[in-house]
N, C-alpha and C positions, 0 to 999 in steps of 0.2 A: 103253619110255621114255614118261614122262608129261610133260605141260606144267606149267611152274612159272612163277608170276608173276615178271616182271622178269628172265626168262631167255630165251634163244633157243629158238625152236620146234624140237623134234627133227625129224630127217629124216623126210619122208613124200613119197608120190607118189600123186596121185589124178587122175581124169579127170572133167571137168565137161561139161555140155551144150555143144554147139557144138564139141566135140573139144578143148576147152581143157585143157591139162595144168597141174596145180597142184602145186607142191612148196614146201618151206620157203623156197626162194630165188626162185621164179618171179615174185613180185611185190615183190621187194626195192625199197625206195625209195618204196613206196606204203604207205598205211595199209590194213590188211586187216581186214574184218569177216567172221568166220565164224559163221554162226548155224545151230545144230543144231536140227532139229525132228523130231517123231515120224513123220509120214507125209503124203505128198502127198494132196491132196483131202479132208482132214479139216477140220472147222470152224475150230479154233484155228490150224492151220497155214496155212490159206488166208487167214485174217485177217492173220496175221503177214506172210506173203509180200506181200500187197497193201499193207500199211503200209510195208514196205521198198521196194516198187515206187514208191509215191506220194512217198516222200522220196528216191528214188534220185539225182535231180539234185543235191540238197543234199549227199549223201554224196560224189558225184563232184566237186562244187565244192570240197569240203573235202579232196580228194586221196585219197579212200578207194575201194577196190573191195569189193564185197559178194559173198559166196558163201553160198548155202543148202546145208546138208548133211543128208542123211538116208540111210536104208538102202534106199530105193527104187531100182529099176533105172533105167537110162538112158531106156528107153521111157516109163516112168511120169513121169520128170522132164521129158522133151521135151513130153509132153502137158500136164503141169501148167504148165510155163513158157509154152506157146503159149496155153493157155486163159486164163491170168491176164495175158498180155502182159508177162511179167517182163523187165526190161532187164538183169538180171544172170544169171549162170550158176548151175546147181545141180550139186553134186557127188554122184555116186552111190557111196556108201560101202557097197556090198553085202556086203563082207567084214568090215565094222565096224572096220577098222584105225584110221581117224581117230576113230571113236566111242570106242574103247578108249583111244587115245592122249590124248584130251581128257577122258576119264573121265565120259562122259555116258550110259553104259549102266547102267541102274538096274533094280532089281526093282520092279515095279508090280503093283497089283491091278486086273485088268480083268475085269469081269463075275464077280467072286468067285474068279478064278483068278490065281495068281502067274505073271507073264510078265516077260521081260526087255524093257524098252522104253527109248526115248531120252528123257532128261530135257531139256526145252526149255532151251537154254543158248546164250549168245553170247560170243564171244571177240574181243578187240580186239588186233591185232598192229601194233606200231609200224613205222615205216620202217626201223628197224634189225633187224627180224625177231624182236624180243622181245615176249613176251606182256605187254601193258600193263594190261589190265583183263578181268575175267570176270564174267558174270552167270549164275548157275546156278539151275535150278528156278524160272525166272521166269514171270510172268504177262504175257500179251500186251498188255493195255491200257497205253499210255504207254511201253512198252519201247523202241520204235524211236526215239522222241524222246530218250529217255535216252541211247541209244547215239550218236545224232547229236551231242548236247551233248559227249559224251566224245571223239568224233572231232574236233570243232572245237577242243576244248581241247588235244588232242594236236598238232594242226596248229599251233596258236598257240605251243605250247611248242617246236615245231620239232625 
Protein backbone atom coordinates (compact mmCIF):
# COMPACT_ATOMS: atom_id res chain seq x y z
CA UNK A 1 0.00 0.00 0.00
CA UNK A 2 1.49 3.35 -1.00
CA UNK A 3 0.81 6.80 0.39
CA UNK A 4 -1.42 9.09 -1.63
CA UNK A 5 -1.85 12.85 -1.22
CA UNK A 6 -5.05 13.83 0.64
CA UNK A 7 -5.71 10.22 1.66
CA UNK A 8 -5.20 8.53 5.02
CA UNK A 9 -1.80 7.00 5.69
CA UNK A 10 -1.93 3.19 5.27
CA UNK A 11 -1.41 0.94 8.28
CA UNK A 12 2.15 0.67 9.54
CA UNK A 13 4.04 0.05 12.74
CA UNK A 14 7.56 1.15 13.56
CA UNK A 15 9.80 1.62 16.58
CA UNK A 16 11.73 4.81 17.17
CA UNK A 17 14.50 5.76 19.55
CA UNK A 18 13.41 5.98 23.17
CA UNK A 19 11.22 2.90 22.62
CA UNK A 20 8.50 5.04 21.01
CA UNK A 21 6.02 3.01 18.96
CA UNK A 22 4.80 4.81 15.86
CA UNK A 23 1.72 3.74 13.90
CA UNK A 24 -0.66 5.50 11.54
CA UNK A 25 -2.84 6.31 14.61
CA UNK A 26 -0.25 6.86 17.38
CA UNK A 27 -0.05 10.62 16.88
CA UNK A 28 -3.61 11.27 15.71
CA UNK A 29 -4.62 14.84 16.52
CA UNK A 30 -1.08 16.08 15.92
CA UNK A 31 0.60 17.23 12.74
CA UNK A 32 3.34 14.72 11.92
CA UNK A 33 6.49 15.48 9.95
CA UNK A 34 8.23 12.33 8.66
CA UNK A 35 11.54 13.07 7.03
CA UNK A 36 13.37 10.25 5.27
CA UNK A 37 17.12 10.52 4.91
CA UNK A 38 19.81 8.22 3.46
CA UNK A 39 22.16 7.57 6.39
CA UNK A 40 23.17 8.60 9.91
CA UNK A 41 26.42 10.56 10.23
CA UNK A 42 26.74 11.59 6.59
CA UNK A 43 27.21 15.30 5.77
CA UNK A 44 23.81 16.13 4.22
CA UNK A 45 21.88 14.03 6.72
CA UNK A 46 23.72 15.59 9.66
CA UNK A 47 22.99 19.10 8.35
CA UNK A 48 19.31 18.27 7.82
CA UNK A 49 18.97 16.73 11.31
CA UNK A 50 20.61 19.78 12.90
CA UNK A 51 18.25 22.12 11.03
CA UNK A 52 15.20 20.17 12.25
CA UNK A 53 16.77 20.23 15.75
CA UNK A 54 17.32 23.99 15.63
CA UNK A 55 13.71 24.66 14.55
CA UNK A 56 12.16 21.94 16.74
CA UNK A 57 10.62 24.37 19.25
CA UNK A 58 8.87 26.14 16.36
CA UNK A 59 7.50 22.82 15.07
CA UNK A 60 6.30 21.88 18.57
CA UNK A 61 4.69 25.31 19.02
CA UNK A 62 2.82 24.74 15.75
CA UNK A 63 1.51 21.41 17.11
CA UNK A 64 3.79 19.12 15.11
CA UNK A 65 5.87 16.09 16.02
CA UNK A 66 8.97 15.33 13.95
CA UNK A 67 10.41 11.89 13.16
CA UNK A 68 13.53 11.16 11.15
CA UNK A 69 13.43 7.86 9.24
CA UNK A 70 16.29 5.86 7.73
CA UNK A 71 17.38 2.26 7.25
CA UNK A 72 20.00 2.55 10.01
CA UNK A 73 19.60 0.32 13.06
CA UNK A 74 18.59 1.50 16.53
CA UNK A 75 22.18 1.58 17.86
CA UNK A 76 23.24 3.87 15.00
CA UNK A 77 20.16 6.07 15.62
CA UNK A 78 20.79 6.26 19.38
CA UNK A 79 24.38 7.36 18.76
CA UNK A 80 23.39 9.87 16.04
CA UNK A 81 20.62 11.31 18.24
CA UNK A 82 22.93 11.66 21.26
CA UNK A 83 25.79 13.14 19.23
CA UNK A 84 23.59 15.84 17.69
CA UNK A 85 21.37 16.27 20.79
CA UNK A 86 18.24 15.75 18.69
CA UNK A 87 15.00 16.55 20.58
CA UNK A 88 12.95 14.25 18.32
CA UNK A 89 12.96 10.50 17.76
CA UNK A 90 14.46 8.56 14.86
CA UNK A 91 12.68 5.56 13.32
CA UNK A 92 14.83 2.55 12.45
CA UNK A 93 13.27 1.20 9.24
CA UNK A 94 15.81 -1.61 8.85
CA UNK A 95 13.39 -3.75 6.80
CA UNK A 96 12.51 -0.78 4.55
CA UNK A 97 8.76 -1.23 5.14
CA UNK A 98 8.10 2.50 5.59
CA UNK A 99 10.62 3.39 2.87
CA UNK A 100 8.69 1.27 0.35
CA UNK A 101 5.28 2.46 1.60
CA UNK A 102 6.34 6.09 1.07
CA UNK A 103 8.13 5.23 -2.19
CA UNK A 104 11.52 6.66 -1.24
CA UNK A 105 13.71 3.71 -2.29
CA UNK A 106 15.39 4.71 -5.55
CA UNK A 107 18.18 3.48 -7.77
CA UNK A 108 21.20 5.71 -7.32
CA UNK A 109 24.69 5.75 -8.72
CA UNK A 110 27.32 5.69 -5.97
CA UNK A 111 30.96 5.60 -6.99
CA UNK A 112 29.96 4.35 -10.44
CA UNK A 113 27.83 1.46 -9.10
CA UNK A 114 24.05 1.16 -9.14
CA UNK A 115 22.72 0.90 -5.60
CA UNK A 116 19.31 1.14 -3.98
CA UNK A 117 19.28 4.21 -1.81
CA UNK A 118 16.88 6.44 0.05
CA UNK A 119 15.76 9.57 -1.74
CA UNK A 120 15.73 12.47 0.74
CA UNK A 121 12.02 13.18 1.17
CA UNK A 122 9.66 14.73 3.71
CA UNK A 123 5.97 14.01 4.30
CA UNK A 124 3.48 16.16 6.18
CA UNK A 125 0.57 14.33 7.81
CA UNK A 126 -2.40 16.33 9.08
CA UNK A 127 -4.22 15.95 12.41
CA UNK A 128 -6.76 13.78 10.55
CA UNK A 129 -4.07 11.24 9.58
CA UNK A 130 -4.10 12.25 5.91
CA UNK A 131 -1.03 13.04 3.83
CA UNK A 132 -1.18 16.79 3.23
CA UNK A 133 2.09 17.55 1.48
CA UNK A 134 5.22 15.82 0.22
CA UNK A 135 8.67 16.92 -0.82
CA UNK A 136 10.66 14.37 -2.83
CA UNK A 137 14.27 14.39 -3.98
CA UNK A 138 14.80 17.58 -2.06
CA UNK A 139 17.90 19.64 -1.34
CA UNK A 140 18.74 20.40 2.30
CA UNK A 141 19.28 24.21 2.17
CA UNK A 142 16.04 26.01 3.04
CA UNK A 143 14.00 22.81 3.24
CA UNK A 144 13.30 22.80 6.99
CA UNK A 145 12.03 26.40 6.81
CA UNK A 146 9.73 25.41 3.94
CA UNK A 147 8.29 22.51 5.97
CA UNK A 148 7.77 24.80 8.98
CA UNK A 149 5.81 27.28 6.82
CA UNK A 150 3.61 24.39 5.62
CA UNK A 151 3.07 23.15 9.21
CA UNK A 152 2.03 26.64 10.37
CA UNK A 153 -0.35 26.99 7.40
CA UNK A 154 -1.86 23.59 8.21
CA UNK A 155 -2.33 24.57 11.87
CA UNK A 156 -4.00 27.82 10.82
CA UNK A 157 -6.32 25.95 8.46
CA UNK A 158 -7.20 23.82 11.49
